[in-house]
C-alpha positions as a printed Julia matrix, in Angstrom:
256×3 Matrix{Float64}:
 -20.9   16.71  -110.3
 -18.06  18.68  -111.79
 -17.77  20.07  -115.28
 -16.23  18.1   -118.1
 -13.7   19.53  -120.56
 -16.46  20.13  -123.12
 -17.77  22.94  -120.89
 -14.72  25.02  -121.78
 -16.4   25.83  -125.08
 -19.1   27.67  -123.14
 -16.7   30.28  -121.72
 -17.41  33.68  -123.25
 -14.26  35.76  -122.88
 -16.14  38.88  -124.03
 -18.13  39.12  -120.8
 -17.09  42.05  -118.57
 -16.35  39.93  -115.5
 -13.73  37.94  -117.45
 -11.9   40.97  -118.89
  -9.17  40.94  -116.17
  -8.48  37.28  -116.91
  -8.94  37.25  -120.69
  -5.4   37.3   -122.17
  -4.15  34.32  -120.17
  -7.52  32.64  -119.79
  -8.27  32.6   -123.49
  -4.9   31.0   -124.24
  -5.46  28.4   -121.5
  -8.88  27.56  -122.91
  -7.4   26.97  -126.35
  -4.79  24.61  -124.9
  -7.39  22.61  -122.96
  -9.63  22.31  -126.01
  -6.6   21.03  -127.94
  -6.25  18.27  -125.35
  -3.86  19.65  -122.74
  -4.62  18.74  -119.1
  -5.49  21.84  -117.1
  -2.51  21.53  -114.75
  -0.09  21.24  -117.67
  -1.48  24.36  -119.38
  -1.3   26.34  -116.12
   2.32  25.35  -115.58
   3.16  26.35  -119.15
   1.93  29.86  -118.38
   4.3   30.05  -115.43
   7.25  28.81  -117.5
   6.58  31.32  -120.28
   5.81  34.22  -117.9
   8.61  34.36  -115.28
   7.25  37.75  -114.15
   4.31  35.94  -112.54
   5.56  35.5   -108.97
   3.47  32.44  -108.14
   4.7   30.28  -105.24
   2.91  27.11  -106.37
   2.8   24.72  -109.3
  -0.12  22.63  -110.46
  -0.36  18.84  -110.26
  -2.91  16.15  -110.99
  -5.55  15.65  -108.32
  -4.3   12.11  -107.74
  -1.03  13.39  -106.26
  -2.87  14.63  -103.17
  -4.55  11.31  -102.38
  -4.02  10.44   -98.75
  -3.5   14.05   -97.69
  -5.37  15.01   -94.53
  -6.57  18.31   -96.0
  -6.43  19.98   -99.39
  -5.19  23.3    -97.98
  -2.46  21.63   -95.92
  -1.24  19.7    -98.94
  -0.87  22.95  -100.9
   0.93  24.68   -98.03
   3.35  21.81   -97.42
   4.12  20.89  -101.04
   3.51  24.21  -102.86
   1.45  22.14  -105.3
  -2.19  22.71  -106.2
  -4.17  19.52  -107.03
  -6.01  20.24  -110.27
  -8.75  18.37  -112.1
  -9.74  18.84  -115.72
 -12.85  20.87  -115.03
 -13.97  24.49  -114.97
 -13.84  24.78  -111.2
 -10.14  23.96  -110.97
  -9.4   25.82  -114.21
 -10.68  29.07  -112.7
  -8.93  28.31  -109.41
  -5.64  28.09  -111.28
  -6.4   31.21  -113.28
  -6.95  33.19  -110.08
  -3.66  31.84  -108.69
  -1.89  33.22  -111.76
  -3.44  36.69  -111.35
  -3.5   37.04  -107.56
  -0.73  34.75  -106.25
  -0.08  36.73  -103.08
  -3.74  36.83  -102.06
  -4.18  33.13  -102.77
  -0.98  32.29  -100.9
  -2.11  34.33   -97.89
  -5.48  32.59   -97.79
  -3.72  29.23   -98.01
  -1.34  30.22   -95.2
  -4.26  31.15   -92.93
  -6.18  27.96   -93.79
  -3.15  25.76   -93.13
  -2.47  27.5    -89.8
  -6.1   27.05   -88.72
  -5.98  23.36   -89.63
  -2.73  22.89   -87.73
  -4.2   24.6    -84.69
  -7.53  22.78   -84.57
  -7.02  19.73   -86.76
  -9.43  18.48   -89.41
 -12.83  18.33   -87.74
 -16.44  18.13   -88.86
 -16.93  21.8    -87.96
 -14.56  24.1    -89.79
 -14.94  27.05   -87.43
 -15.56  30.74   -88.13
 -12.18  31.54   -89.65
 -12.01  28.57   -92.01
 -15.61  29.17   -93.1
 -14.79  32.81   -93.82
 -11.62  31.88   -95.72
 -13.48  29.34   -97.84
 -16.2   31.87   -98.65
 -13.52  34.38   -99.68
 -11.7   31.87  -101.85
 -14.84  30.61  -103.57
 -17.07  33.66  -103.88
 -15.32  36.94  -103.04
 -15.08  40.05  -105.19
 -13.14  43.28  -104.88
 -14.78  46.63  -105.48
 -12.12  49.07  -106.61
 -13.17  52.66  -105.83
 -10.58  55.18  -107.03
 -12.86  57.99  -105.84
 -13.42  57.33  -102.16
 -16.33  59.74  -101.98
 -18.51  57.41  -104.06
 -18.78  55.07  -101.01
 -20.36  52.28  -103.04
 -19.15  49.57  -100.66
 -21.01  51.1    -97.73
 -24.19  51.44   -99.79
 -23.87  47.77  -100.8
 -23.48  46.81   -97.15
 -26.65  48.78   -96.42
 -28.43  47.0    -99.31
 -29.42  50.44  -100.6
 -29.87  49.09  -104.1
 -31.52  52.15  -105.63
 -28.61  54.27  -104.44
 -26.01  51.7   -105.57
 -27.31  51.07  -109.06
 -29.54  54.03  -110.0
 -28.63  57.16  -108.02
 -24.9   56.35  -108.15
 -24.86  54.73  -111.57
 -22.32  57.26  -112.8
 -19.9   56.21  -110.04
 -19.51  52.83  -111.74
 -17.65  54.53  -114.6
 -14.69  54.83  -112.24
 -15.37  51.86  -109.96
 -14.55  48.31  -110.98
 -15.83  45.01  -109.63
 -13.26  42.2   -109.84
 -14.52  38.66  -109.3
 -11.94  36.74  -107.26
 -13.87  33.63  -106.2
 -13.24  30.79  -108.61
 -16.54  29.05  -107.83
 -18.39  32.23  -108.8
 -16.36  32.54  -112.0
 -17.4   28.99  -112.82
 -21.09  29.76  -112.18
 -20.87  32.87  -114.36
 -20.14  30.72  -117.39
 -23.94  30.41  -117.36
 -24.99  33.7   -115.72
 -28.29  34.13  -113.9
 -29.85  37.21  -112.36
 -29.67  35.96  -108.78
 -25.93  35.2   -108.75
 -24.3   36.95  -105.82
 -20.71  37.84  -104.96
 -19.4   38.57  -101.5
 -17.64  41.92  -101.75
 -14.64  42.01   -99.43
 -14.77  44.95   -97.01
 -11.28  45.64   -95.65
 -10.66  48.27   -92.95
  -9.58  50.72   -95.67
 -11.43  50.9    -99.03
  -9.59  49.43  -102.01
  -8.55  52.2   -104.4
  -6.29  50.23  -106.72
  -6.12  46.58  -107.75
  -2.87  45.59  -106.05
  -2.26  41.92  -105.24
   0.35  42.62  -102.58
  -1.57  45.47  -100.95
  -4.8   43.5   -100.71
  -3.01  40.42   -99.36
  -1.5   42.59   -96.63
  -5.03  43.41   -95.38
  -5.93  39.76   -94.85
  -5.89  39.49   -91.08
  -7.24  36.35   -89.44
  -9.17  38.19   -86.73
 -10.81  40.54   -89.24
 -11.65  37.76   -91.69
 -13.27  35.67   -88.97
 -15.97  38.35   -88.72
 -16.9   37.6    -92.37
 -16.4   41.18   -93.59
 -18.35  40.71   -96.79
 -21.26  42.49   -98.44
 -23.48  40.36  -100.71
 -23.91  41.91  -104.16
 -26.15  40.61  -106.99
 -23.53  40.9   -109.73
 -25.94  41.11  -112.67
 -26.95  44.5   -111.27
 -23.54  45.98  -112.12
 -23.98  48.48  -114.99
 -23.02  46.98  -118.37
 -22.9   43.47  -116.96
 -26.43  42.75  -118.17
 -28.37  44.47  -120.94
 -31.6   44.21  -118.98
 -30.31  46.37  -116.14
 -30.46  49.47  -118.35
 -34.11  49.55  -117.27
 -34.54  50.68  -113.66
 -37.37  48.17  -113.3
 -34.71  45.44  -113.34
 -33.87  46.36  -109.75
 -37.45  46.04  -108.59
 -37.13  42.28  -108.23
 -37.25  41.9   -104.45
 -36.28  38.23  -104.69
 -32.83  39.32  -105.9
 -32.37  42.88  -104.66
 -33.52  42.28  -101.13
 -33.77  45.23   -98.79
 -31.95  45.39   -95.49
 -33.89  44.12   -92.51
 -35.54  46.87   -90.51
């Protein structure tokens, strides 16, 4: 079951994970609560902000009826089917902020569908692309020596969140996956992002630069590191206490 428009009132734009999306997102929320369909509000942002180089527009979900695949419809029509719920709201919001990354993911999905057709089994690449689109996050590390991504991959949680806590003053976690953004409207301790691990660490948040790293062969390996996002310093008041990270059900150690 998807969210109804009343759920928009639950969005807290003061939370740290929504800071990158707040200026546009807050305005969009106001429009939806005033009765605007989500796709109309998203298109209004594009009309009023010509500097947003977004290759798609947003349409009602009904316009894609009969399409063989959602991703193919977007690729062929440059139109994103959009329902009036939180899931599609956050999908559109991510399109507005990271249009090149979203377009690259869509290009790869459409190519995979064209090559293999729509089958019951999506295959490694399509699975990896869907996981990226729905649940990925970017860890921006201006200081390469902090090596937080590698520690996350190693599930060295004490090192990530306690020993290297100071490194988070320079690092920044950006939630990209729209399904995860939707879940974080009602945050829980166990919520996990899949941190994208490109061949070269991400030092700056650059839509074009990140999109250029999205290679089909690399993505098919699922180059992600699971990260319990409530462990990020300042994302949860409770994690000021080191005992917060002792919960083995959430901060699971690497298999030995």
